[in-house]
C-alpha positions as CSV (number, residue, x, y, z in Angstrom):
1,X,-0.2,0.2,0.0
2,X,2.5,3.1,0.8
3,X,4.8,3.3,-1.9
4,X,5.9,6.3,-0.6
5,X,9.1,6.0,2.0
6,X,7.6,9.2,4.0
7,X,4.6,7.4,4.2
8,X,2.4,7.4,7.5
9,X,-0.4,4.9,8.8
10,X,-2.1,4.8,11.7
11,X,-3.2,0.9,12.5
12,X,-5.5,-0.1,14.7
13,X,-6.3,-4.0,15.2
14,X,-9.1,-5.6,16.9
15,X,-8.9,-9.7,18.0
16,X,-12.2,-11.4,18.9
17,X,-12.6,-15.3,18.8
18,X,-13.0,-15.9,15.1
19,X,-11.8,-12.9,12.9
20,X,-8.9,-10.3,13.6
21,X,-9.8,-7.1,12.5
22,X,-7.5,-4.5,11.3
23,X,-8.5,-0.8,10.2
24,X,-5.2,1.5,8.5
25,X,-6.1,4.9,8.4
26,X,-3.5,7.0,6.3
27,X,-2.6,10.1,7.5
28,X,-2.0,12.3,4.0
29,X,-5.2,11.4,2.6
30,X,-7.4,10.3,5.6
31,X,-8.6,7.2,3.6
32,X,-9.4,4.1,5.6
33,X,-9.2,0.3,4.4
34,X,-9.8,-2.7,6.2
35,X,-8.4,-6.2,6.0
36,X,-9.5,-9.2,7.8
37,X,-7.6,-12.2,8.7
38,X,-8.8,-15.7,11.0
39,X,-7.8,-15.1,14.7
40,X,-4.6,-17.7,15.6
41,X,-4.1,-19.6,18.4
42,X,-1.4,-17.2,19.5
43,X,-3.4,-13.9,19.0
44,X,-0.4,-12.3,17.6
45,X,0.3,-14.2,14.6
46,X,-2.8,-13.2,13.3
47,X,-1.9,-9.2,14.3
48,X,0.5,-9.3,12.4
49,X,-0.7,-11.5,9.7
50,X,-3.8,-9.2,9.7
51,X,-1.4,-6.1,9.4
52,X,0.5,-7.8,6.6
53,X,-3.0,-8.2,4.6
54,X,-3.6,-4.9,4.8
55,X,-0.8,-4.2,2.7
56,X,1.2,-2.3,5.9
57,X,5.5,-2.0,6.4
58,X,5.6,-1.3,10.1
59,X,8.3,1.1,9.3
60,X,5.5,3.4,8.6
61,X,3.2,3.3,10.9
62,X,3.4,5.5,13.6
63,X,0.7,4.8,16.1
64,X,-0.3,1.3,17.0
65,X,-3.6,0.9,19.2
66,X,-5.0,-3.1,19.8
67,X,-8.2,-4.2,21.3
68,X,-8.1,-7.5,22.3
69,X,-10.2,-10.3,24.3
70,X,-7.2,-11.9,25.8
71,X,-8.0,-11.0,29.2
72,X,-11.6,-11.9,28.8
73,X,-10.7,-15.4,27.4
74,X,-8.0,-16.2,30.7
75,X,-10.7,-15.4,33.1
76,X,-13.9,-17.6,31.4
77,X,-11.4,-20.7,30.8
78,X,-8.9,-20.2,33.7
79,X,-6.2,-19.9,31.7
80,X,-3.9,-18.4,34.1
81,X,-0.8,-18.9,36.3
82,X,-1.5,-20.1,40.1
83,X,-1.7,-17.1,42.4
84,X,-1.7,-16.5,46.1
85,X,-4.0,-14.3,48.0
86,X,-2.6,-13.0,51.0
87,X,-5.6,-11.1,53.6
88,X,-6.4,-10.4,56.9
89,X,-7.3,-13.4,59.2
90,X,-10.7,-13.9,59.1
91,X,-11.3,-12.6,55.6
92,X,-10.1,-15.7,53.8
93,X,-13.6,-16.4,52.0
94,X,-14.6,-13.1,51.5
95,X,-14.5,-13.6,47.8
96,X,-15.9,-17.1,48.3
97,X,-19.1,-15.6,50.3
98,X,-19.0,-12.9,47.9
99,X,-22.4,-11.2,48.0
100,X,-24.5,-14.5,48.2
101,X,-26.6,-13.5,45.1
102,X,-27.4,-16.1,42.1
103,X,-27.0,-15.4,38.9
104,X,-30.3,-17.1,38.6
105,X,-32.4,-16.5,41.3
106,X,-34.8,-19.3,40.8
107,X,-31.9,-22.3,40.1
108,X,-30.8,-23.1,43.5
109,X,-29.4,-26.4,42.3
110,X,-26.8,-24.0,40.0
111,X,-23.3,-24.3,41.0
112,X,-21.2,-20.8,41.0
113,X,-18.0,-20.7,39.5
114,X,-15.3,-21.3,41.9
115,X,-13.3,-18.2,42.6
116,X,-9.9,-17.8,40.8
117,X,-7.8,-18.2,43.6
118,X,-8.8,-21.4,45.5
119,X,-9.2,-21.7,49.6
120,X,-5.8,-23.7,50.0
121,X,-4.0,-20.5,48.2
122,X,-5.5,-17.5,50.2
123,X,-3.6,-16.9,52.8
124,X,-3.9,-15.3,56.4
125,X,-1.4,-12.8,58.7
126,X,-2.5,-11.3,62.1
127,X,-2.9,-7.0,61.0
128,X,-6.3,-4.5,62.0
129,X,-6.6,-1.1,60.5
130,X,-9.8,0.6,61.3
131,X,-12.0,2.3,59.1
132,X,-10.8,6.2,59.7
133,X,-6.8,4.6,58.6
134,X,-5.7,4.0,62.4
135,X,-3.3,1.3,62.7
136,X,-4.9,-1.1,65.4
137,X,-2.2,-4.0,65.0
138,X,0.6,-4.1,62.5
139,X,1.5,-6.4,60.4
140,X,2.9,-9.6,62.5
141,X,6.1,-10.0,61.0
142,X,6.9,-13.5,61.9
143,X,3.6,-14.7,60.3
144,X,4.2,-13.0,57.1
145,X,7.4,-14.1,57.0
146,X,6.3,-17.8,57.4
147,X,4.2,-16.9,54.4
148,X,6.8,-16.4,52.7
149,X,8.6,-19.6,53.4
150,X,5.1,-21.5,52.0
151,X,4.7,-18.9,48.9
152,X,8.2,-20.4,48.2
153,X,7.6,-23.6,48.5
154,X,4.9,-23.8,45.9
155,X,6.3,-22.0,43.5
156,X,4.0,-19.3,42.9
157,X,5.2,-15.8,42.1
158,X,1.8,-13.9,41.9
159,X,0.4,-12.2,44.4
160,X,-2.5,-10.2,45.6
161,X,-2.5,-8.4,49.0
162,X,-5.9,-7.9,50.4
163,X,-6.4,-6.0,53.5
164,X,-9.5,-5.1,55.5
165,X,-10.0,-1.3,55.6
166,X,-6.7,-1.1,53.2
167,X,-8.9,1.9,51.6
168,X,-8.4,3.9,54.4
169,X,-4.6,3.2,55.1
170,X,-2.1,1.5,52.7
171,X,0.4,1.3,55.3
172,X,0.4,-2.8,56.4
173,X,-0.2,-4.0,52.5
174,X,2.9,-1.6,51.9
175,X,4.3,-3.4,54.7
176,X,3.8,-6.7,53.6
177,X,4.5,-6.0,50.1
178,X,8.1,-5.1,51.5
179,X,8.6,-8.1,53.1
180,X,7.3,-10.6,50.2
181,X,10.0,-8.4,47.5
182,X,12.5,-8.9,50.2
183,X,12.2,-12.5,50.1
184,X,10.4,-13.2,46.4
185,X,12.2,-10.3,44.4
186,X,10.5,-11.6,41.1
187,X,7.3,-11.5,42.7
188,X,4.1,-9.7,40.9
189,X,2.3,-8.1,43.6
190,X,-1.3,-6.1,43.5
191,X,-2.2,-4.4,46.2
192,X,-6.3,-4.0,46.5
193,X,-5.0,-0.2,48.1
194,X,-3.4,0.6,45.3
195,X,-5.6,-1.6,42.3
196,X,-9.2,-0.2,43.5
197,X,-8.7,2.0,47.1
198,X,-12.5,2.1,48.2
199,X,-15.0,0.7,50.6
200,X,-16.3,-3.0,50.5
201,X,-14.3,-5.7,50.6
202,X,-15.8,-8.2,48.0
203,X,-15.5,-5.6,45.1
204,X,-12.2,-4.2,45.9
205,X,-10.6,-8.1,46.8
206,X,-12.2,-9.6,43.6
207,X,-10.9,-6.4,41.6
208,X,-7.8,-6.8,42.6
209,X,-7.4,-10.9,42.5
210,X,-8.8,-10.2,38.6
211,X,-6.1,-8.0,38.2
212,X,-3.3,-10.4,39.8
213,X,-4.0,-14.0,37.9
214,X,-4.3,-11.6,34.8
215,X,-0.9,-9.4,35.5
216,X,1.7,-12.8,34.3
217,X,-0.6,-13.4,30.9
218,X,-1.2,-9.7,29.9
219,X,2.3,-9.0,31.1
220,X,4.5,-11.9,28.6
221,X,1.9,-10.7,26.0
222,X,2.2,-7.3,25.6
223,X,6.2,-7.9,26.0
224,X,6.4,-10.8,22.8
225,X,3.8,-8.3,21.1
226,X,6.4,-5.4,21.4
227,X,9.0,-7.4,20.8
228,X,7.8,-8.8,17.7
229,X,6.3,-5.4,16.4
230,X,9.7,-3.9,17.3
231,X,11.5,-6.6,14.9
232,X,9.4,-5.4,11.8
233,X,10.4,-2.1,12.0
234,X,7.8,-0.2,14.9
235,X,9.2,2.2,17.1
236,X,6.6,3.7,19.2
237,X,4.6,2.6,21.9
238,X,2.2,-0.7,21.4
239,X,-0.6,1.1,22.6
240,X,-3.7,-1.3,24.5
241,X,-7.8,-0.3,24.7
242,X,-9.2,-0.7,28.1
243,X,-12.6,-0.9,29.0
244,X,-13.4,2.7,30.0
245,X,-12.7,3.6,26.8
246,X,-8.9,4.6,26.5
247,X,-5.8,3.1,25.9
248,X,-2.8,2.4,28.0
249,X,1.0,1.8,27.1
250,X,2.1,-2.1,27.8
251,X,3.8,-0.9,30.9
252,X,0.1,0.5,32.1
253,X,-1.5,-2.8,31.0
254,X,1.4,-5.1,32.8
255,X,0.5,-3.1,36.2
256,X,-3.5,-2.9,35.5
257,X,-4.3,-5.8,33.2
258,X,-7.9,-6.4,34.7
259,X,-9.0,-2.9,32.7
260,X,-8.4,-4.7,29.4
261,X,-11.0,-7.4,30.7
262,X,-13.6,-5.8,28.8
263,X,-11.5,-3.9,25.9
264,X,-13.3,-5.3,22.7
265,X,-17.1,-4.4,23.7
266,X,-15.7,-0.7,24.6
267,X,-14.0,-0.1,21.1
268,X,-17.5,-0.4,19.1
269,X,-19.2,1.6,21.5
270,X,-16.5,4.3,21.0
271,X,-16.6,3.7,17.3
272,X,-20.6,4.0,17.4
273,X,-20.0,7.5,19.0
274,X,-17.4,8.6,16.5
275,X,-19.6,7.5,13.4
276,X,-22.9,9.4,15.1
277,X,-21.0,12.2,15.5
278,X,-19.8,12.5,12.1
279,X,-23.0,12.2,10.9
280,X,-24.0,15.4,12.8
281,X,-25.9,13.4,16.2
282,X,-24.9,13.9,19.3
283,X,-27.5,11.5,21.0
284,X,-26.9,7.9,19.4
285,X,-27.5,4.3,20.6
286,X,-25.2,1.7,19.0
287,X,-25.7,-1.7,18.1
288,X,-23.1,-4.4,17.7
289,X,-24.7,-7.5,16.2
290,X,-22.2,-10.3,15.4
291,X,-22.7,-14.0,14.8
292,X,-22.9,-15.2,18.3
293,X,-24.4,-12.2,20.0
294,X,-25.5,-8.3,20.1
295,X,-23.7,-5.3,21.7
296,X,-26.0,-2.3,23.3
297,X,-24.6,1.0,24.5
298,X,-26.1,4.4,25.3
299,X,-23.9,7.7,24.3
300,X,-26.2,11.1,25.7
301,X,-24.7,14.3,24.4
302,X,-21.6,13.1,23.1
303,X,-20.9,11.3,26.4
304,X,-21.3,7.0,26.7
305,X,-22.8,5.7,30.2
306,X,-19.7,4.8,32.4
307,X,-20.4,1.9,34.8
308,X,-18.0,0.7,37.8
309,X,-19.7,-3.1,38.8
310,X,-19.0,-5.3,35.8
311,X,-17.9,-8.8,35.8
312,X,-16.5,-11.5,33.5
313,X,-18.4,-14.2,35.3
314,X,-21.4,-13.6,37.5
315,X,-20.1,-12.8,41.0
316,X,-16.6,-11.7,41.0
317,X,-16.7,-7.9,39.9
318,X,-14.3,-5.8,38.2
319,X,-14.3,-2.4,39.6
320,X,-12.6,-0.2,37.4
321,X,-14.8,2.2,35.2
322,X,-16.0,0.5,32.3
323,X,-18.0,2.2,29.3
324,X,-21.9,0.7,30.1
325,X,-21.9,-2.4,27.4
326,X,-25.5,-4.4,27.6
327,X,-24.3,-7.9,25.9
328,X,-27.6,-10.4,24.9
329,X,-26.9,-13.6,22.9
330,X,-28.6,-12.5,19.7
331,X,-26.3,-12.7,16.6
332,X,-26.7,-14.4,13.4
333,X,-26.1,-17.6,14.4
334,X,-28.3,-17.5,17.2
335,X,-30.8,-20.7,17.1
336,X,-34.4,-20.7,17.1
337,X,-36.2,-23.5,18.9
338,X,-39.7,-24.4,20.5
339,X,-40.2,-24.3,24.2
340,X,-42.5,-26.5,26.3
341,X,-45.5,-24.2,26.1
342,X,-44.9,-24.5,22.1
343,X,-43.6,-21.1,22.0
344,X,-40.9,-19.9,19.5
345,X,-37.9,-18.9,20.8
346,X,-34.7,-17.1,19.3
347,X,-31.3,-17.3,21.7
348,X,-29.1,-17.0,23.7
349,X,-27.8,-20.8,21.8
350,X,-25.9,-19.9,19.0
351,X,-24.5,-22.7,16.6
352,X,-21.2,-20.8,16.6
353,X,-17.9,-20.7,13.9
354,X,-18.6,-24.4,14.1
355,X,-20.9,-26.3,12.9
356,X,-22.6,-22.6,11.9
357,X,-25.9,-22.4,10.4
358,X,-27.3,-24.8,8.7
359,X,-26.5,-23.1,5.4
360,X,-22.9,-23.3,6.0
361,X,-23.3,-27.2,5.2
362,X,-20.7,-27.8,7.6
363,X,-23.8,-30.3,9.8
364,X,-25.3,-27.8,11.5
365,X,-28.9,-29.0,11.8
366,X,-30.8,-25.9,13.6
367,X,-32.1,-22.9,12.6
368,X,-30.3,-19.8,13.1
369,X,-31.1,-15.9,11.8
370,X,-28.8,-16.4,8.8
371,X,-30.7,-19.4,7.8
372,X,-34.5,-17.3,8.5
373,X,-32.5,-14.3,6.5
374,X,-31.2,-16.5,3.0
375,X,-34.6,-18.2,2.8
376,X,-36.6,-15.3,2.9
377,X,-33.6,-13.7,0.2
378,X,-32.3,-10.9,2.4
379,X,-28.8,-13.0,2.3
380,X,-27.4,-14.3,-0.9
381,X,-26.0,-17.5,-1.6
382,X,-22.3,-16.3,-0.2
383,X,-21.1,-14.3,2.6
384,X,-17.6,-12.2,2.5
385,X,-17.1,-12.0,-1.3
386,X,-17.7,-15.4,-1.7
387,X,-15.5,-17.2,0.8
388,X,-18.2,-18.6,2.4
389,X,-21.2,-20.7,0.2
390,X,-24.9,-20.6,1.2
391,X,-27.1,-23.7,0.5
392,X,-30.8,-22.5,0.7
393,X,-32.1,-25.6,0.3
394,X,-30.4,-27.0,3.9
395,X,-32.0,-23.6,5.5
396,X,-35.5,-24.1,3.9
397,X,-35.1,-27.8,5.6
398,X,-33.9,-27.2,9.4
399,X,-36.4,-24.2,9.3
400,X,-39.1,-26.8,8.2
401,X,-38.4,-29.6,10.6
402,X,-38.0,-27.2,13.6
403,X,-40.2,-24.5,12.9
404,X,-42.6,-24.5,10.2
405,X,-44.4,-28.4,10.6
406,X,-44.2,-27.7,14.7
407,X,-46.4,-24.6,14.7
408,X,-48.3,-25.1,11.5
409,X,-46.4,-22.6,9.2
410,X,-44.7,-22.5,5.4
411,X,-41.2,-22.0,5.6
412,X,-41.9,-18.0,4.6
413,X,-43.8,-17.2,7.5
414,X,-41.5,-19.3,10.0
415,X,-38.4,-17.8,8.7
416,X,-40.1,-13.8,9.3
417,X,-41.4,-15.2,12.5
418,X,-37.8,-16.1,13.7
419,X,-36.3,-13.1,12.6
420,X,-38.7,-11.1,14.1
421,X,-38.5,-12.7,18.0
422,X,-35.0,-12.2,17.7
423,X,-35.6,-8.1,16.6
424,X,-38.3,-7.9,19.8
425,X,-34.8,-9.6,22.1
426,X,-32.5,-6.9,20.6
427,X,-35.8,-4.4,21.0
428,X,-35.8,-5.3,25.0
429,X,-32.3,-4.7,24.8
430,X,-32.4,-1.3,23.8
431,X,-35.0,-0.9,26.0
432,X,-32.9,-1.5,29.0
433,X,-29.9,1.0,28.4
434,X,-32.3,4.0,27.5
435,X,-36.1,4.1,28.5
436,X,-34.7,2.0,31.6
437,X,-32.4,4.7,32.1
438,X,-34.8,7.3,31.8
439,X,-33.8,8.4,28.3
440,X,-36.3,8.6,25.3
441,X,-35.1,6.5,22.2
442,X,-36.7,9.5,19.7
443,X,-34.1,11.9,20.8
444,X,-31.7,9.3,19.4
445,X,-30.1,7.7,16.5
446,X,-29.5,4.0,15.8
447,X,-26.0,3.2,15.2
448,X,-26.1,-0.4,13.7
449,X,-22.5,-2.4,12.6
450,X,-21.7,-5.8,13.4
451,X,-21.8,-8.5,10.3
452,X,-25.3,-8.9,11.0
453,X,-26.8,-5.5,12.3
454,X,-27.5,-3.4,9.4
455,X,-29.9,-6.3,8.5
456,X,-31.7,-5.5,11.3
457,X,-31.3,-1.9,12.0
458,X,-34.8,-0.2,10.4
459,X,-37.0,-2.7,11.9
460,X,-35.6,-2.3,15.7
461,X,-35.9,1.9,14.8
462,X,-39.5,0.7,14.0
463,X,-40.2,-0.8,16.8
464,X,-38.1,1.6,19.2
465,X,-39.8,4.7,17.0
466,X,-35.8,6.0,16.4
467,X,-36.0,8.5,14.1
468,X,-32.9,7.2,12.1
469,X,-30.7,4.4,11.6
470,X,-26.9,5.0,10.5
471,X,-24.6,2.2,9.2
472,X,-21.1,3.0,9.1
473,X,-19.0,2.5,5.7
474,X,-17.6,-1.4,7.5
475,X,-19.7,-2.7,9.6
476,X,-18.1,-5.8,10.3
477,X,-14.8,-4.1,11.0
478,X,-16.1,-1.0,13.1
479,X,-14.7,-2.1,16.6
480,X,-11.4,-1.5,15.4
481,X,-12.1,1.6,14.0
482,X,-12.6,2.3,17.6
483,X,-9.1,1.3,18.7
484,X,-8.0,4.4,16.5
485,X,-10.2,6.9,18.3
486,X,-9.3,7.3,21.2
487,X,-6.8,9.0,23.9
488,X,-4.1,7.1,27.0
489,X,-6.5,7.6,29.4
490,X,-6.7,6.3,33.3
491,X,-9.3,6.7,35.6
492,X,-8.1,7.4,39.8
493,X,-10.7,7.5,42.5
494,X,-10.5,7.6,47.0
495,X,-13.6,7.6,49.2
496,X,-14.9,10.2,50.6
497,X,-17.5,9.6,52.6
498,X,-19.1,12.9,53.9
499,X,-22.5,14.6,53.8
500,X,-22.1,17.3,51.6
501,X,-23.5,19.9,54.6
502,X,-20.3,19.0,56.4
503,X,-17.7,19.5,53.5
504,X,-15.6,22.3,53.0
505,X,-15.7,22.6,49.3
506,X,-11.3,23.4,49.5
507,X,-11.2,20.6,51.4
508,X,-12.6,18.8,48.6
509,X,-10.0,20.8,46.0
510,X,-7.4,19.7,48.0
511,X,-8.1,15.6,47.6
512,X,-9.1,16.4,43.6
513,X,-5.6,18.1,43.3
514,X,-3.8,14.7,44.9
515,X,-5.6,12.6,42.4
516,X,-4.4,14.7,39.8
517,X,-0.7,14.5,40.6
518,X,-1.4,10.8,40.8
519,X,-3.0,10.8,37.5
520,X,0.1,13.2,36.6
521,X,2.6,10.3,37.2
522,X,1.0,7.3,35.9
523,X,0.8,9.6,32.3
524,X,4.4,10.9,32.6
525,X,5.3,7.3,33.2
526,X,3.8,6.9,29.9
527,X,5.9,9.2,27.9
528,X,2.9,11.7,27.9
529,X,4.0,15.6,28.2
530,X,2.6,18.2,30.1
531,X,1.1,19.9,27.4
532,X,-0.7,17.0,26.5
533,X,-1.8,16.2,30.0
534,X,-6.4,16.8,30.9
535,X,-8.2,16.0,33.4
536,X,-11.9,15.6,34.5
537,X,-13.3,15.4,37.8
538,X,-16.6,13.5,38.9
539,X,-17.8,13.3,42.1
540,X,-20.1,10.4,42.8
541,X,-23.2,11.6,45.3
542,X,-26.1,9.8,46.5
543,X,-28.8,10.8,49.2
544,X,-27.8,10.3,52.4
545,X,-28.5,6.5,53.2
546,X,-28.3,5.1,50.0
547,X,-26.0,2.0,48.8
548,X,-25.7,3.4,44.9
549,X,-23.9,6.6,44.2
550,X,-24.7,8.9,40.7
551,X,-21.4,10.5,39.1
552,X,-21.3,14.0,38.4
553,X,-19.2,15.9,36.5
554,X,-17.5,19.2,39.1
555,X,-15.5,21.9,37.2
556,X,-11.5,22.4,37.6
557,X,-12.1,24.7,40.7
558,X,-14.5,23.5,43.5
559,X,-15.6,26.9,45.3
560,X,-18.5,25.4,45.7
561,X,-20.9,22.2,45.5
562,X,-24.2,23.8,45.4
563,X,-23.8,23.5,41.2
564,X,-23.0,19.6,41.3
565,X,-26.2,18.9,44.4
566,X,-28.5,20.4,42.2
567,X,-27.5,18.6,39.2
568,X,-27.1,15.2,41.2
569,X,-30.7,15.6,41.9
570,X,-31.1,16.2,38.2
571,X,-29.7,13.2,37.0
572,X,-31.9,11.0,39.9
573,X,-34.9,12.5,38.5
574,X,-34.2,11.5,35.1
575,X,-32.5,7.6,35.9
576,X,-34.6,6.8,38.8
577,X,-37.9,9.2,38.3
578,X,-37.9,10.6,41.5
579,X,-35.8,13.1,43.4
580,X,-35.8,14.3,46.7
581,X,-34.3,18.3,46.6
582,X,-35.3,18.6,50.7
583,X,-33.2,15.3,51.5
584,X,-29.5,15.4,52.8
585,X,-27.1,14.8,49.9
586,X,-24.3,12.8,50.6
587,X,-20.3,12.5,48.9
588,X,-19.2,8.9,48.4
589,X,-16.1,9.1,46.0
590,X,-14.1,11.3,43.8
591,X,-12.9,10.5,40.7
592,X,-10.3,12.3,38.4
593,X,-9.8,10.8,34.7
594,X,-6.5,11.9,34.0
595,X,-6.3,12.1,29.6
596,X,-3.0,12.2,27.7
597,X,-4.1,13.2,24.3
598,X,-2.8,11.2,21.3
599,X,-2.3,13.0,18.0
600,X,-5.3,13.3,16.1
601,X,-5.8,12.6,12.2
602,X,-8.5,13.6,9.7
603,X,-10.7,11.1,8.5
604,X,-11.4,12.2,4.6
605,X,-14.7,13.2,3.6
606,X,-15.8,13.1,-0.3
607,X,-17.8,15.4,-2.4
608,X,-21.2,14.8,-3.0
609,X,-22.0,13.1,-6.3
610,X,-25.7,13.2,-7.6
611,X,-25.0,10.3,-10.1
612,X,-27.8,7.7,-9.8
613,X,-26.3,3.8,-8.5
614,X,-27.1,1.1,-10.4
615,X,-28.0,-2.2,-9.2
616,X,-25.9,-5.2,-10.4
617,X,-28.3,-7.9,-10.0
618,X,-32.0,-8.5,-8.6
619,X,-33.7,-10.9,-6.8
620,X,-36.6,-12.2,-4.8
621,X,-36.9,-10.5,-1.1
622,X,-39.7,-10.8,1.8
623,X,-40.1,-7.4,3.8
624,X,-41.6,-7.1,7.2
625,X,-44.6,-4.9,5.4
626,X,-45.3,-7.6,2.8
627,X,-45.5,-11.2,3.2
628,X,-45.4,-11.4,-0.9
629,X,-41.7,-11.4,-2.2
630,X,-40.8,-8.7,-4.4
631,X,-38.3,-8.2,-7.1
632,X,-35.1,-6.4,-5.4
633,X,-32.3,-4.7,-6.7
634,X,-29.2,-5.3,-5.5
635,X,-26.6,-3.1,-5.1
636,X,-22.4,-3.5,-4.1
637,X,-21.7,-0.4,-1.4
638,X,-18.1,-0.1,-3.0
639,X,-19.9,1.4,-5.7
640,X,-21.9,3.6,-4.3
641,X,-20.3,6.9,-4.0
642,X,-21.1,10.3,-1.5
643,X,-24.6,11.8,-2.2
644,X,-25.5,8.6,-3.8
645,X,-29.3,7.8,-2.8
646,X,-30.9,4.2,-3.0
647,X,-33.9,3.6,-3.0
648,X,-36.3,1.0,-1.0
649,X,-36.6,-1.8,-1.5
650,X,-32.9,-2.8,-2.2
651,X,-30.3,-4.8,-0.5
652,X,-27.1,-3.5,-0.4
653,X,-24.2,-6.0,0.0
654,X,-20.3,-5.6,1.0
655,X,-17.5,-8.2,1.9
656,X,-18.4,-7.7,5.9
657,X,-22.5,-7.1,5.9
658,X,-25.1,-6.7,4.2
659,X,-27.5,-3.6,4.6
660,X,-31.8,-3.8,4.4
661,X,-33.7,-0.9,2.6
662,X,-37.3,-1.8,3.4
663,X,-39.9,-0.5,0.1
664,X,-40.5,3.2,1.2
665,X,-37.7,4.5,2.5
666,X,-34.3,5.7,1.3
667,X,-30.3,5.5,2.0
668,X,-28.4,7.8,1.6
669,X,-24.6,8.2,1.5
670,X,-22.6,10.9,3.4
671,X,-19.8,12.5,2.8
672,X,-18.3,10.6,5.1
673,X,-19.5,6.9,3.8
674,X,-21.9,6.5,6.2
675,X,-25.3,5.5,5.4
676,X,-28.1,7.3,6.5
677,X,-32.0,5.9,6.5
678,X,-34.5,8.0,7.9
679,X,-37.6,5.9,9.8
680,X,-40.7,7.7,9.7
681,X,-42.8,7.3,13.1
682,X,-45.8,5.4,12.5
683,X,-48.8,7.4,12.5
684,X,-51.9,7.0,15.5
């Protein structure tokens, strides 16, 4: 691709379970192109193969950003080295007792996943700090050195130190760390007071344990990736996307690896926001529908919602800030089935990539959403530019046997019904992140991407009264694009439990300054210069006596808390449908987001062309509006220039996705090559 020695490109790579997606931005032209290669057993091989497939010379890469499922998969599969947890005597079983809740409230026989560190490796020591941070009992050094002997005998080098009340004072944890480092200098140690200095032992311990067990996995991976990138000629830092919507250098990722556990889904949300803002929409809902699942997120006035309580496996929370994404089992490979009450269901079971949908001809016998789309003509007889051939007769046989005959429907009626159930499931997910949070979907644009999303976008918009559907230029690799759009970012928080009426604003300002100094140290460690550092302050507030808090952004200088309290009342009323203006408000936590700006390049915008596009084919397609198939023109998206208008009914095909344009609607290609479909609201 790069013929000139002065070529400069930015490369983003998103490693998924099946494919590794690569997105390349040419700094000079602003043009983007993509590549897609199979994910390999060693993900680094797939990353380098994807870069090669994109025609990129690593010597020309000025920025490499990487989203990965490495941490996620390691926690799910428990594929990490054994670790030790050192905790206060009496607190050994906190991470196993958890909160006493269940993933499925009604299934008392369903076993919970075991803790990441088994009980025999959870060791205790005598120490005690009170709620205010006063040392009641220092670390018993004789016991501590006996623990060192045990740890050395077991040959374990990964250690999590989790002491009660360490959020109030780290001195005992730090002393324990010093003893361990004296005797075990090669040990990789995570301190709860450093990882997450917040109240609630289970959440703090759980986050620290997840961070500890992932440290050797991520540390080894980023080290090897950096070396192999350098061997190819790349001279800059390898940046890794974390759950909070920023990137970390390899050093940061090795220290806080649990922040990578939601890396992949964060990339899609970030890219969706960018696509919407480029098209002029500050409010957007992201719908990323792949082969197995659908990820839904919401962006309000340019801000993605953030959560601080999420998990990979239920019962083991990771409390680093993360973009709030709701994932449901609805994808192109989701199975249609009949339940015991003879009702049609869809997912969460999936055909996966092997054997895959019935139409793949690889042994799959159960009908999927992909099969339904093939039967009614919305998908052609091939995918990925011909790499995957589809057999319609196999789809028809599966749908007839599993759905049509049991319900007394024709195969076509059954296929339409399968897709309607899938759409209803996804619409419910969108309602949860919008209406369930106090947002009106009519105020948002729906960004649909992933390989399957653009087939379902208009149907969901109609169901939810969303007026606009946006489809990115490369829907199937949009998550990789998100890795190009982020800055280095760290979130630093501290507990600050006090009623607002008892607080001196200057004390709050001083506390924020300390957090900013800590953030400044993190960014400096990662090579960010002072003039590229920016800081955002948030106060988590709640009504006195409540448990959960809401995060309220505040200004750079705290001279009064009145505006923050007023905004808290407003946000509480929006999300929970009530506010109590007379009730006392309590500060729960202070958070600083420390951002190190990375250089940004301009994306190319294209001149609008009024030329009328020509279809390359036609076929019968069934739309929701009419049970009868309609002869529908088929367009190649690569041939649609900016300014083109495609009138429905139409199908727009491209390498990584297929777009459905129902009768009466128009698909317009914007200057950014995003397709916009306006969806009139139903009358009555």
